[in-house]
C-alpha positions in Angstrom: 64.7 -55.5 41.0 61.5 -54.5 42.6 60.6 -50.4 42.5 60.4 -48.0 45.6 56.5 -47.1 46.4 56.0 -43.6 45.4 55.8 -40.7 48.0 53.3 -39.9 49.9 53.6 -36.1 51.2 52.5 -35.8 54.9 49.6 -33.7 55.7 49.5 -31.5 59.1 47.6 -33.7 62.2 43.9 -32.4 62.2 43.4 -30.0 64.9 41.2 -30.6 67.8 37.6 -29.7 67.8 38.0 -26.8 70.3 40.7 -25.2 68.3 38.5 -25.2 65.1 35.2 -25.4 66.0 33.0 -21.5 66.9 33.2 -20.8 70.7 31.0 -20.1 72.8 31.2 -16.3 71.9 30.9 -17.2 68.4 27.7 -18.9 69.3 25.6 -16.7 71.6 22.7 -17.9 73.1 20.5 -14.9 71.5 17.9 -16.4 69.0 17.4 -13.4 66.4 13.8 -13.6 66.1 13.6 -13.6 70.3 16.9 -11.6 71.6 18.0 -12.0 75.2 17.3 -15.5 75.9 18.7 -16.5 79.0 22.3 -17.4 79.7 24.3 -18.3 83.3 24.2 -14.8 84.3 20.2 -14.5 83.4 19.9 -17.6 85.4 21.9 -16.4 88.3 21.5 -12.7 88.7 17.7 -12.5 89.2 17.8 -15.7 91.5 20.0 -13.2 94.0 17.6 -10.3 93.3 14.8 -12.8 94.0 16.2 -13.9 97.2 17.1 -10.4 98.7 13.7 -8.7 97.5 12.4 -8.4 101.0 10.7 -5.0 101.4 11.3 -4.4 105.1 7.8 -2.4 105.4 5.7 -4.8 103.8 3.8 -7.7 104.9 6.2 -11.0 103.5 3.4 -12.6 102.5 1.8 -9.7 100.1 5.3 -9.6 98.1 6.1 -10.9 95.3 8.6 -11.7 92.2 9.5 -13.0 89.1 12.0 -13.8 86.7 11.6 -14.6 82.7 8.1 -14.8 83.4 5.2 -13.1 80.3 3.9 -10.3 81.7 0.5 -9.1 79.7 -0.4 -5.5 79.9 -2.9 -4.9 77.5 -6.3 -5.5 77.4 -7.0 -4.2 73.8 -4.4 -6.6 72.8 -4.4 -9.6 75.5 -1.9 -11.6 73.5 0.6 -8.9 73.7 3.4 -9.4 76.6 7.0 -8.3 77.6 9.0 -10.8 79.6 11.0 -8.4 82.2 14.5 -10.4 83.5 13.5 -9.7 86.7 10.4 -7.7 88.5 8.9 -6.9 92.0 5.5 -6.5 93.2 4.3 -5.7 96.3 0.4 -5.7 97.7 0.1 -9.2 95.9 0.2 -12.3 97.0 2.8 -15.1 96.0 0.5 -17.3 94.7 -2.4 -16.4 92.1 -5.7 -15.8 94.2 -4.0 -17.5 96.5 -4.0 -20.6 95.7 -1.7 -21.2 92.7 1.6 -20.7 91.7 1.6 -18.4 88.4 2.3 -19.3 85.1 2.4 -15.4 84.1 1.5 -12.4 85.1 -1.4 -10.8 84.0 -2.4 -7.3 84.9 -5.9 -6.8 84.3 -6.3 -10.1 86.6 -4.1 -8.8 89.2 -4.1 -5.9 92.3 -0.9 -4.2 91.5 1.3 -3.6 88.3 5.0 -4.6 89.4 6.6 -1.9 91.2 10.3 -2.5 90.0 11.6 -4.0 87.0 14.9 -5.1 86.0 16.6 -5.4 82.6 20.1 -6.8 81.9 21.2 -5.5 78.9 22.4 -8.1 76.1 23.5 -6.9 72.8 20.4 -7.8 70.8 18.1 -5.9 73.4 20.0 -2.9 74.2 18.4 -0.8 72.1 14.6 -2.1 73.3 15.8 -1.5 77.1 17.1 1.9 76.8 13.9 3.3 75.0 16.4 4.2 71.8 14.4 1.8 70.0 10.6 2.9 69.5 7.9 0.3 68.1 5.2 2.1 66.0 1.6 0.5 65.2 0.6 -2.4 64.7 3.3 -3.7 66.7 3.8 -3.7 70.2 5.1 -1.0 71.9 9.0 -1.6 73.3 9.8 -2.3 76.8 10.4 1.3 77.8 7.1 2.5 76.6 5.1 -0.3 78.4 6.3 -0.1 81.8 6.8 4.1 81.5 3.6 5.0 79.6 1.6 1.5 80.3 2.4 -0.2 83.1 3.7 3.2 84.9 6.4 1.0 86.8 7.4 3.4 89.2 11.1 2.4 88.9 13.2 1.1 86.2 16.7 -0.3 86.3 18.6 -1.7 83.4 22.5 -3.2 84.5 25.2 -4.2 81.9 27.3 -7.4 83.2 30.1 -6.4 80.2 30.5 -2.5 81.2 29.2 -2.8 84.9 26.7 0.1 84.4 24.5 0.5 86.3 21.2 2.8 85.1 18.1 3.5 87.1 14.9 5.5 85.9 11.9 7.1 88.1 8.5 7.7 87.1 8.2 11.5 87.6 4.9 13.4 86.3 4.4 10.1 83.7 7.9 9.9 82.0 11.2 8.0 83.6 14.3 10.1 84.4 17.6 9.6 85.7 17.9 8.7 89.0 21.1 9.6 91.0 23.4 7.5 93.4 23.1 8.1 96.9 26.3 6.6 98.9 26.1 4.1 96.0 22.8 2.9 96.7 18.8 3.6 94.6 16.9 4.2 97.5 12.7 3.2 97.0 11.6 4.5 100.2 7.9 2.8 99.3 9.8 -0.3 99.9 12.1 0.5 102.8 14.6 -1.0 100.2 17.6 0.3 98.4 19.4 -1.6 95.4 23.2 -1.4 94.4 25.8 -3.2 93.0 28.2 -5.4 95.1 31.3 -7.0 95.1 30.9 -11.0 96.6 30.6 -14.3 95.7 26.9 -15.9 94.9 26.6 -19.4 94.4 30.6 -19.4 94.6 30.9 -16.7 91.7 33.1 -13.7 92.7 32.1 -11.1 90.7 30.0 -7.3 90.5 26.2 -8.1 91.5 23.0 -6.4 91.4 21.5 -6.6 95.0 18.7 -5.3 97.4 19.8 -3.9 100.9 18.4 -1.8 103.4 17.6 1.9 103.1 20.8 2.1 105.8 22.5 0.1 103.5 23.3 -2.9 105.1 22.8 -6.2 102.8 19.9 -8.2 102.9 21.1 -11.8 103.6 21.0 -14.8 101.7 19.6 -17.8 103.2 22.7 -19.8 103.5 24.5 -16.4 105.1 21.9 -15.8 108.0 22.6 -19.8 108.7 26.5 -18.6 108.4 25.6 -15.9 110.8 23.2 -18.0 113.0 26.6 -20.2 113.5 28.9 -17.7 114.3 26.7 -16.2 116.8 25.8 -19.8 118.7 30.2 -20.2 118.3 30.1 -16.5 120.1 28.0 -17.4 122.8 28.9 -20.7 123.4 33.0 -19.4 123.5 31.9 -16.4 125.7 30.0 -18.7 128.3 33.3 -20.6 128.5 35.3 -18.2 129.3 32.4 -17.1 132.2 32.7 -20.8 133.8 36.9 -20.5 133.9 36.8 -17.2 135.4 34.3 -18.7 138.0 36.8 -21.5 138.5 39.6 -19.4 139.1 37.4 -17.2 142.1 36.8 -20.0 143.5 39.6 -21.4 143.9 41.4 -18.0 145.0 38.7 -18.1 147.7 39.7 -21.6 148.9 43.4 -20.4 148.8 42.4 -17.5 151.0 40.4 -20.0 153.2 37.0 -19.0 152.2 34.6 -22.0 151.3 32.7 -21.1 148.4 30.0 -23.0 149.2 29.0 -21.3 152.4 28.7 -18.1 150.8 25.3 -16.8 150.2 
């Protein structure tokens, strides 16, 4: 007589990795040694600012903007830099000395400092971006100190996609003072532009975006929006022309019914 095999208890099946391994919220993009590394939003939001930064009172050839580019600011410490999420400059050509794409923005070799800087809040950079954390010598100064005290950038904008909070500061008497929204916008007359929040779809992603407007509050159109508008205008013109032809044909037929030859009319 043969004995039965020993009973082996079954274990629960292994869970799939997407239920057990860390998620993107557990594995943030920020590097502890260099906080604020780009994520999807840090790519798309600066791109929208770049595409719509079209100061209306400046020659387009003398308008420059950049995202995530090293900004060198101190002659005494030439290796110190900040890396704004986005910044715009006027009075500067798009190419360095009109010849080459920039590898960085070196303020002592450029004709103008940035006119406006935008920082997108990240959990690891909030203290420095808002001037809460102040570095002491010999460490490099914070972004706030660089923008306010060293480069004296007229406008400093901070936006959080987590809270949709927009904070703006204007240089007044050598110090940043909070700006108030005017009908939901931050007017910058020296650019002929306003900056504000826009609920819309960019790159097929609907959300609240930071975007450039005219001083009158009209959107600065994206190239794709301009193409759509031109197409709509062409369609409208075609429709109006067809309606005009139809009216002429109706009038011609009516004249014939009345015994008048339209071809003999001067």
